Every structure is written in structure tokens, then in C-alpha cells.
C-alpha positions, 0 to 999 in steps of 0.5 A: 500500500502507498499509505502505510499505517503502522505505528508501534511504540518504541518505549524509551522509559523503562520500569521494573516490577520485579527485582532480579532476586524476585525473578530467580525466586519465581523461576525456582518455585516454578521448577518445583511446581513442574517437577513435584506437582506436574501439569495435566496434558490431555493429548496422547501426542503430547504425552508421547513427546514428553515421555520420549524426552525423558519426563515422567509421564502418567498416562492414566491421569495424563500428568506430566512432571518436567525435570529442570534440565529437560525444561531448560534445554527445551527453552533454550531451543526457542528463538529470541527474535523473529518476524510476524509476517503480513500480507503487505510486507510493509506491515511485517512486525519484527519481534526484536524487543524494541517495539510494543505492538497493539492488536485488537482483542478477540473472541467476544460473543456480543456487539454493541450495534453502532446504529442502535447502541444496543447489544446483539449477538455477534456475527461475521459482518462484525469481523469484516468491519473491524478488520477493515477498521484495524487495517485503517488504524495505524495504532493497530499493528495486527489483527485478532478476530474480535468476535465469534461469527455466530451466524456461521455453523460451528464446524466451520466458524473459526475458518470463516473468521479467518477468511473475513480477517485475511480478506479485510486487512493486509496486517498480520492475523493472530487467532485463538479459535482454532482448537482442533487438529483438522480446522488448524490444518485448514487454517494453515492452508489459508495462511499458505494461500496468502504466503504463496504456499505452505513451504513459504510459511517458515520465511513468512509466517502469515498466521500466529496462534494464542492457545489458552491453558486451563488454570490451575496447571491444565493444558487444553486437549484440542489446543495442544494438538493445534499447537503442534501442527502450527509449530510443524509449519513454523507458525508462531505459537503462544500459550496464554495462561489466565490464572485468577487470584483466589480461585484458579490461582493463589491469592498472592500475586507472586503465587499467581505468577508462579502458576502462570509461569508453570503453564506457559513454560510447560506448553512451550517446552512441549513445542521445542521438544517436538519442533526445536527452533519453532517460534513461540511466545510467552502469553499471559493475562492474569487477573484476580477474583472480585471478592464481593461477587467472585466474578472476573475482574478484567482490570485492577491494580493487581492485574496492572502489577502482574501485567508489568511483571510478565515481560520481565519473566519472558525476558528472563527466558529470552522469548517474546512476550504477548500481554493482555492489556485492554480488556476492561471489566467495564460493561460500557465505554466510561471512566472505568474503562478508561482507567482500566485500559490506560493503566493495564497498557502503560505497565507492559509498555514500560517493561518492553512487552512486544505484543499488547492484546487487545483493543476494543472489548468490554466486560472482560472481552465479551462485548465488542464496541467500535467506540471502545476500539477507537477510544483504546487507540486514543489511549495508546496514543497517550501512552506512546508519547509518555513512553518516549520520554523527553528528548534533550539536545541543543535544538529542543533546549531552544536557547536561540529562540528564547533569546529572540523572543525574550521577556513579554513576547510570544513564540507563535510566529517563530520558525522554531515553533513551526518546525516543532508544533506538529510534535505536540499531540492533537487528540481525535476524540478527547473534547477540548472546546475553547469554551463551555459555550462552544461545547454546548453549541456542539450538542455537548458531544464527548469522546463516545459520540465522536468515536461513533462518528469516526467509526462510521466514516472509517467504514464508509470510506476505507477500502483495504487492498483486496486478495488477488483473484487467484487468492480469492478463488483458492479461499472459496475452493478451501471453504467449500472443501471445509464444509464438506469435511467438517460440516455446515454451510457457509456463504462465501 
């Protein structure tokens, strides 16, 4: 594309939640958990992999105990850097530890309708529209399928979702809904169509996958087999742990991090034992239980502190990191959502997290809101500028122009001002009317109303680069084959 829309954060400010001693203690406790408590792997292939490698395996309970040396030897095989490829190479994302990339959030089941402002069941059109918006927004570097295409039969739903993604954005796609081996094989075929053949995926991984563990200390059967298929083709895989303090994890934050670490590292070790050198990443979204209701919080000071700590653990094992950030627990785009999403994103950015997932969802990733997506992008803008710090050099110190203007003057007409004024941030959504009366004259529009207007404008005007005729024909044929194989009917 001629108009490149990609703007990752390159943080200059740095923060440490954990000391070196803290990290070592979490690591050593994790080793004890993996050696003495074990992790459940409900997959015969996974059990074979661990048994062949020398781990203790109990097939009757599907438990695996991983010794220290085996774990560390496996983790050392994981690449520390690689690139997430995009349909347009200008949007490739090098995971080099120098950038923080934002994605949308994923797998919600409801949508706040842009026209009625009412909740409804999500559908494939929502994916097509949000992929187009992600294609347009320079804050969004890669795209997660944001909601389930519930108007498509379940057997081919995940593939229909990927079809909508690949067709409506040139950016990298990351999925979390390919949870059976057969649909994962079809997903790999889709990625191969975009790459020019499955043999090209090792050099151009067009698709990556988040695969969730089940806390406490259990991997999920379908996702294990799917992960191994993805790794076979060198498509990046991340095991995402989501332990909740007090319910599926200890009440203490350090205990939660140990649980998180054990689940992520055990899945990562399995991948490296089966396919040494396959790209993997450390993924996480820890939280705590609301003590009044028992509900998932989706935001709070516990989440923010753990979110900042996760990348330090990933850095310890020298693999890229993905951290769940903007999944506010708020049910509406309001002060609560802004508070959750601002702090949840700031802390991982300041610890150098590679991938930030993800923008645009409410109620703990259940409900899609286009207004929230755009307001999350505005939050991202603010954090981007904060993370840059302040550049100090002779030009920015501005002594010459200060001398020229002197006491009592102004800087409006100065060349130095014209050269640097566009460095200052101009919001799209935040209300900055010059007077109270001007705001009243605008029908008291705030960020939510402005975001709705901007969403409509993007959907009306932005057209992403289309698939080539050959790619579209191959997609259509693949979907017809999947319908016959997996069941269900689908309108291409």
C-alpha cells in the first residue's frame, strides 16, 4: 500500500516490577511446581513427546512432571527474535524487543451495534468491519478476530472468521479459535494461500496463534494438538495462561505468577521438544477474583502489577512476550474503562512487552464496541508519547529562540515553533472546546459520540487492498472443501 499505517510504540522509559532476586525466586518455585506437582496434558501426542524426552508421564491421569534440565534445554532452543509476516510486507512486525505492537482483542460473543447502541449477538459482518477498521488504524499493528461469527455453523466458524480477517486487512492475523487439528490444518492452508505456498510459511509466517491453558495447571486437549500442527509449519504459537487470584490461582500475586509461569513454560517446552527452533512466545492475562461477587475483574491494580511483571519473566527466558492489556471489566465505554485500559497498557509498555492484546472490547472481552476500539487507540497514543520520555539536545532546549523572543513576547510566529508544533499531540476524540459555550453549541458531544462518528466514517470510506483473484478463488475452494469435511454451510 502507498499509505502505510503502522505505528508501534518504541519505549524509551523503562520500569521494573520485579527485582532480579524476585525473578529467580519465581523461576525456582516454578521448577518445583513442574517437577513435584506436574501439569495435565490431555493429548496422547503430547504425552508421547514428553515420555520420549525423558519426562515422568502418567498416562492414566495424563500428568507430566518436567525435570529442570529437560525444561531449560527445551527453552534454550526457542528463538529470541523473529518476524510476524503480513500480507503487505510493509506491515511485517519484527519481534526484536524494541517495539510494542497493539492488536485488537478477540473472541467476544456480543456487539454493541453502532447504529442502535444496543447489544446483540456477534456475526461475521462484525469481523469484516473491525478488520477493515484495524487495517485503517495506525495504532493497530495486527488483528485478532474480535468476535465469534455466530451466524456461521460452528464446525467451520473459526475458518470463516479467518477468511473475514485475511480478506479485510493486509496486517498480520493472530487467532485463538483454531482448537482442533482438522480446522488448524485448514487454517495453515489459508496462511499458505497468502504466503504463496505452505513451504513459504517458515520465512513468511502469515498467521500466529494464542492457545489458552486451563488454570490451575492444565493444558487443553484440542489446543495442544493444534499448537503442534502450527509449530510444524513454523507458525508462531503462544500459550496464554489466565490464572485468577483466589479461584484458579493463589491469592498472592507472586503465587499467581508462579502458576502462570508453569503453565506457559510447560506448553512452550512441549513445542520445542517436538519442533526445536519453532517460533514461540510467552502469553499471559492474569487477573484476580472480585471478592464481593466472585467474578472475573478484567482490570484492577493487581492485574496492572502482574501485567508489568510478565515481560520480565519472558525476558528471563529470552522469548517474545504477548500481554493481555485493554480487556476492561466495564460494561460500557466510561471512566471505568478508561482507567482500566490506560493503566493495563502503560505497565507492559514500560517493561518492553512485544505484543499488547487487545483493544476494543468491554466486559472482560465479551462485548465488542467500535467506540471502545477507537478510544483505546487514543489511550495508546497517550501512552506512546509518555513512553518516549523527553528528548534533550541543543535544538529542543531552544535557547536561540528563547533569546530572540525574550521577556513579554510570544512564540507563535517563530520558525522554531513551526518546525516543532506538530510534535505536540492533537487528540481525535478528547473534547477540547475553547469554551463551555462552544461545547454546548456542539450538542455536548464527548469522546463516545465522536468515536461513533469516526467509526462510521472509516467504514464508509476505507477499502483495504483486496485479495488477488487467485487468492480469492483458492479461499473459496478451501471453504467449500471444509464445509464438506467438517460440516455446515457457509456463504462465501
